[in-house]
C-alpha positions as CSV (number, residue, x, y, z in Angstrom):
1,M,5.5,22.7,10.6
2,D,7.0,25.8,9.2
3,G,8.5,25.4,5.8
4,V,6.8,22.1,5.0
5,V,4.9,21.8,1.7
6,L,2.8,19.0,0.2
7,L,3.0,18.7,-3.5
8,A,0.8,16.7,-5.9
9,D,-0.5,16.7,-9.5
10,P,-4.0,18.2,-9.4
11,K,-5.1,16.3,-12.4
12,S,-4.1,13.0,-10.9
13,K,-6.0,10.7,-8.5
14,A,-3.3,11.4,-5.9
15,W,-4.7,14.9,-5.4
16,E,-7.6,13.7,-3.3
17,F,-5.3,11.6,-1.2
18,A,-3.0,14.6,-0.7
19,V,-6.0,16.7,0.4
20,K,-6.9,14.2,3.0
21,I,-3.3,14.2,4.3
22,R,-3.4,18.0,4.6
23,E,-6.9,18.0,6.3
24,Y,-5.7,15.4,8.9
25,I,-2.6,17.4,9.8
26,Q,-4.6,20.6,10.1
27,S,-7.6,19.1,12.1
28,Q,-5.9,16.6,14.3
29,R,-2.4,18.1,14.7
30,H,-3.5,21.7,14.4
31,E,-0.6,22.5,12.1
32,S,-1.1,24.6,9.0
33,I,0.4,23.0,5.9
34,P,0.0,24.1,2.3
35,L,-0.8,21.8,-0.6
36,W,0.7,23.1,-3.9
37,E,0.3,22.0,-7.4
38,V,2.9,20.5,-9.7
39,C,1.7,21.1,-13.3
40,M,2.2,18.0,-15.5
41,D,2.1,18.2,-19.3
42,F,3.5,16.5,-22.4
43,F,5.4,17.6,-25.5
44,N,4.0,16.4,-28.8
45,N,6.3,13.4,-28.8
46,K,4.9,12.4,-25.3
47,E,8.0,13.5,-23.3
48,I,7.0,14.8,-19.9
49,D,7.1,18.4,-19.0
50,M,6.4,19.8,-15.5
51,Y,6.3,23.1,-13.6
52,I,5.7,24.3,-10.0
53,P,4.1,27.8,-9.9
54,E,5.0,28.4,-6.3
55,N,8.4,29.4,-4.8
56,I,9.8,26.3,-3.0
57,R,13.2,27.7,-2.0
58,K,14.2,26.4,1.4
59,K,11.0,24.3,1.7
60,H,10.7,20.8,2.9
61,V,8.7,19.2,0.1
62,Y,6.7,16.0,0.3
63,F,5.5,14.8,-3.1
64,I,2.5,12.5,-3.1
65,H,2.6,10.4,-6.2
66,D,-0.2,8.6,-8.2
67,S,0.4,4.9,-8.9
68,T,-2.6,4.7,-11.3
69,K,-0.4,6.3,-13.9
70,P,1.5,4.0,-16.3
71,P,4.4,2.5,-14.4
72,Q,7.1,3.9,-16.7
73,Q,5.5,7.4,-16.5
74,W,5.3,7.1,-12.7
75,W,9.0,6.3,-12.6
76,V,10.2,9.1,-14.9
77,E,8.0,11.7,-13.2
78,M,9.8,11.1,-10.0
79,L,13.2,11.6,-11.7
80,L,12.1,14.8,-13.3
81,L,10.4,16.1,-10.2
82,K,13.5,15.5,-8.1
83,D,15.6,17.4,-10.6
84,L,13.1,20.2,-10.6
85,V,12.7,20.5,-6.8
86,L,16.4,20.3,-5.9
87,S,17.3,22.7,-8.8
88,A,14.8,25.2,-7.3
89,S,16.8,25.2,-4.0
90,A,14.3,23.3,-1.9
91,E,15.7,22.3,1.5
92,S,14.7,18.7,1.1
93,L,12.5,16.4,-0.9
94,S,10.6,13.3,0.3
95,F,8.6,10.9,-1.9
96,V,5.2,9.7,-0.5
97,L,4.5,6.5,-2.6
98,P,1.4,4.8,-1.2
99,N,1.9,2.0,-3.7
100,M,5.5,1.5,-4.6
101,M,5.5,-0.1,-8.1
102,Y,8.4,-2.2,-9.5
103,S,8.6,-4.0,-6.1
104,R,7.6,-7.5,-7.2
105,K,11.0,-8.4,-8.6
106,D,13.2,-8.1,-5.6
107,R,15.7,-10.9,-6.5
108,K,16.9,-12.8,-9.5
109,D,14.6,-15.8,-10.0
110,K,16.5,-16.9,-13.2
111,S,19.5,-15.8,-15.2
112,R,19.6,-12.5,-17.2
113,V,16.7,-10.7,-15.5
114,P,16.8,-7.3,-13.7
115,I,16.2,-6.8,-10.0
116,S,13.6,-4.1,-10.6
117,A,13.2,-3.1,-7.0
118,R,16.9,-2.4,-6.8
119,A,17.0,-0.5,-10.1
120,L,14.2,1.7,-8.8
121,A,16.0,2.4,-5.5
122,R,19.3,3.3,-7.3
123,T,17.6,5.8,-9.5
124,I,15.2,7.6,-7.2
125,S,17.0,7.6,-3.8
126,P,20.1,9.9,-4.4
127,N,19.6,13.3,-2.7
128,L,16.2,12.4,-1.2
129,K,15.4,13.0,2.5
130,R,13.1,10.0,2.9
131,I,10.6,7.7,1.2
132,I,7.2,6.8,2.8
133,T,5.3,3.8,1.4
134,M,2.9,1.1,2.6
135,D,3.0,-2.7,2.7
136,L,6.0,-3.4,0.5
137,H,5.8,-6.6,-1.4
138,A,8.9,-7.8,0.4
139,P,10.3,-6.0,3.5
140,Q,13.9,-6.7,2.4
141,I,13.5,-4.1,-0.4
142,Q,14.3,-1.6,2.2
143,G,17.9,-2.9,2.1
144,F,18.3,-1.5,-1.5
145,Y,18.1,2.1,-0.1
146,P,21.1,3.9,1.4
147,E,21.4,4.2,5.2
148,N,21.1,8.0,5.1
149,I,17.7,7.8,3.3
150,P,15.0,6.4,5.6
151,L,12.4,4.3,4.0
152,D,9.2,4.2,6.2
153,N,7.3,1.0,5.3
154,L,3.9,1.6,6.9
155,Y,1.5,-1.2,7.7
156,S,-2.2,-1.0,6.8
157,F,-3.3,-3.7,9.2
158,P,-4.2,-1.4,12.2
159,E,-6.7,0.5,10.1
160,V,-8.0,-2.7,8.4
161,A,-8.4,-4.7,11.6
162,R,-10.3,-1.8,13.2
163,Y,-12.5,-1.4,10.1
164,L,-13.2,-5.2,10.0
165,L,-14.3,-5.5,13.6
166,Q,-16.4,-2.3,13.5
167,K,-18.1,-2.7,10.2
168,H,-18.4,-6.5,9.8
169,G,-17.8,-7.9,13.3
170,N,-21.3,-9.1,13.5
171,E,-20.9,-11.3,10.4
172,F,-18.5,-13.9,12.0
173,E,-17.7,-15.6,15.3
174,K,-14.8,-17.8,14.3
175,L,-12.4,-16.2,11.8
176,V,-9.4,-17.8,10.2
177,V,-6.8,-15.4,8.8
178,V,-5.2,-17.0,5.8
179,S,-1.9,-16.2,4.1
180,P,-2.2,-16.9,0.3
181,D,1.4,-18.1,0.2
182,A,4.5,-18.7,2.3
183,G,5.8,-15.2,1.6
184,G,2.8,-13.6,3.2
185,V,2.9,-15.5,6.5
186,H,4.4,-12.7,8.5
187,R,1.9,-10.2,7.1
188,A,-1.1,-12.4,8.0
189,K,0.2,-13.2,11.5
190,S,0.7,-9.5,12.2
191,F,-2.8,-8.8,11.1
192,L,-4.0,-11.6,13.3
193,K,-2.3,-10.2,16.3
194,R,-3.9,-6.8,15.7
195,L,-7.3,-8.4,15.4
196,E,-6.8,-10.2,18.7
197,K,-5.7,-6.9,20.4
198,Y,-8.6,-4.9,19.1
199,N,-11.0,-7.7,19.9
200,L,-10.7,-7.0,23.6
201,D,-12.5,-3.7,23.1
202,F,-15.6,-5.4,21.7
203,P,-18.4,-6.9,23.9
204,N,-18.7,-10.1,21.9
205,E,-15.2,-11.5,21.6
206,K,-14.4,-13.5,18.5
207,E,-12.2,-16.6,18.0
208,F,-9.3,-16.2,15.6
209,S,-6.9,-18.7,14.1
210,F,-4.3,-18.9,11.3
211,A,-3.9,-20.9,8.1
212,M,-1.9,-20.7,4.9
213,I,-1.9,-21.9,1.4
214,N,1.2,-23.5,0.0
215,K,1.5,-23.1,-3.8
216,T,4.0,-23.8,-6.5
217,R,4.5,-21.6,-9.6
218,P,6.0,-23.0,-12.8
219,R,6.4,-19.3,-13.9
220,S,5.2,-15.9,-12.9
221,G,1.5,-15.5,-13.0
222,E,0.7,-19.3,-13.1
223,I,-0.2,-21.7,-10.3
224,E,0.7,-25.3,-10.6
225,N,-0.5,-26.7,-7.2
226,M,-2.2,-25.3,-4.1
227,Q,-2.5,-27.0,-0.7
228,L,-4.2,-25.7,2.5
229,V,-2.3,-25.9,5.8
230,G,-4.7,-25.4,8.6
231,D,-8.4,-25.9,9.5
232,V,-11.2,-23.8,7.9
233,L,-14.1,-26.3,8.3
234,N,-17.3,-24.4,9.2
235,K,-15.4,-21.2,9.8
236,D,-15.3,-17.8,8.2
237,V,-12.1,-16.9,6.4
238,L,-10.2,-13.7,5.6
239,I,-7.4,-13.9,3.0
240,V,-4.8,-11.1,3.6
241,D,-2.5,-10.1,0.8
242,D,-0.5,-7.1,-0.4
243,I,-1.6,-6.9,-4.0
244,I,-4.6,-7.9,-6.1
245,D,-3.5,-7.8,-9.7
246,T,-5.7,-9.9,-12.0
247,G,-7.2,-11.7,-8.9
248,G,-6.8,-15.1,-10.5
249,T,-4.7,-16.5,-7.7
250,L,-7.2,-15.3,-5.1
251,C,-10.1,-16.9,-6.9
252,K,-8.3,-20.2,-7.0
253,A,-7.6,-19.8,-3.3
254,A,-11.3,-19.2,-2.6
255,E,-12.2,-22.3,-4.5
256,L,-9.7,-24.3,-2.4
257,L,-11.1,-22.9,0.9
258,K,-14.7,-23.7,-0.2
259,R,-13.7,-27.3,-0.9
260,H,-12.3,-27.5,2.7
261,G,-15.6,-26.4,4.2
262,A,-15.1,-22.6,4.7
263,R,-18.3,-20.6,5.1
264,K,-18.0,-16.9,4.3
265,I,-14.9,-15.9,2.5
266,F,-13.5,-12.4,2.8
267,C,-10.3,-11.0,1.3
268,Y,-8.2,-7.9,1.8
269,A,-5.3,-6.6,-0.2
270,T,-3.6,-3.3,0.4
271,H,-3.1,-2.4,-3.3
272,G,-6.1,-3.2,-5.4
273,L,-5.0,-3.0,-9.1
274,F,-7.8,-5.1,-10.6
275,T,-6.2,-5.2,-14.0
276,R,-8.9,-7.5,-15.3
277,G,-11.8,-5.8,-13.5
278,T,-13.6,-7.1,-10.5
279,Q,-16.4,-9.3,-11.8
280,E,-14.7,-12.6,-11.3
281,I,-13.2,-11.9,-7.9
282,L,-16.5,-10.5,-6.6
283,S,-18.2,-13.7,-7.6
284,H,-15.8,-15.8,-5.4
285,F,-15.9,-13.7,-2.2
286,D,-18.5,-12.5,0.2
287,R,-16.5,-9.3,0.7
288,V,-13.6,-7.8,-1.1
289,M,-11.7,-5.0,0.7
290,T,-8.7,-2.9,-0.3
291,S,-7.1,0.3,0.8
292,N,-7.1,3.6,-1.2
293,T,-3.4,3.5,-1.9
294,H,-4.1,2.9,-5.6
295,Y,-6.9,5.5,-5.8
296,S,-9.1,3.4,-8.1
297,E,-12.8,2.9,-7.8
298,N,-14.6,-0.4,-8.5
299,M,-18.2,-1.1,-7.7
300,G,-18.6,-3.8,-5.0
301,V,-15.1,-3.3,-3.6
302,E,-14.9,-1.7,-0.1
303,R,-12.2,1.0,0.2
304,I,-10.5,1.6,3.5
305,D,-8.9,5.0,3.9
306,V,-5.3,4.9,5.0
307,S,-4.4,8.5,4.3
308,Q,-4.4,9.4,8.0
309,L,-1.5,6.9,8.5
310,F,0.5,8.7,5.9
311,A,-0.4,12.1,7.4
312,E,0.6,11.1,10.9
313,T,3.9,9.7,9.5
314,I,4.7,12.9,7.7
315,Y,3.9,14.9,10.9
316,R,6.0,12.6,13.1
317,A,8.9,12.4,10.6
318,Q,9.1,16.2,10.4
319,K,8.8,16.7,14.2
320,G,11.4,13.9,14.9
321,F,8.8,11.7,16.7
322,S,8.7,7.9,16.5
323,V,6.9,6.3,13.5
324,S,7.2,2.7,14.7
325,N,5.0,3.5,17.7
326,L,2.0,3.7,15.3
327,F,2.2,-0.1,14.9
328,E,3.1,-1.3,18.4
């Protein structure tokens, strides 16, 4: 992978993620790839300043970003970084965004509101080579990006399904995969298919089924009514979602499942924000799992490393190999 450079802020939580990407490419693909620093600082009035000490002329740069930064800072850093890299005559720039923020508003749900996912796409995509992210809140967001700028939306479920069966397969026999809303049905069913596929490799085969929760929202962040569609009586349950923000909706879902006779209740969400901490959500679930796309650490929450999926995608994208084969 001559001419390819990984770039990250060494003072950010993305640095460890970037180190894992480099280590995977070097150990599993036997390709040498440097990881260089982008130095982030602030002027006295809090404007962002940045600098790259190394010469990146004619390099293919992959910038691994940190979503634990304030969302507005996260956005502006990408704009400035793009100007810096392209002005320094880099051959190309790709953004690696494990958790793509501003993706929850992908349409106008009422008058006079922004379509934030579209606004992000319009500002960051010009002159990029590609964007790599994971488990977009809505797959149709890819349509906001130009045809000549590929957006690789990776899926975490292969790693999570393998992790669940290997680490906790002895804790359940009949598992119901539950979508917390209608919008997550495809995600949950894809996860279910992967569980069924991996299950064949284990000596004690499990039984899997599907259920969903139908809910109505009077406004964002509030739940008016929740109904269970499916059977969870005397079965263990896994709720699959893309984001845990406050965790309030998941806690209400756990209460609903308990009332319908569920036994153990697990949950997995790709991006664990936990903006109100983890105490309440841990009290409602037997296990809470999330990936390390958001780079945060919370006691009691199990972190599943997905850095190798990003590393393999970078390798395949640069070599011209298929990325979709990772999820078939």
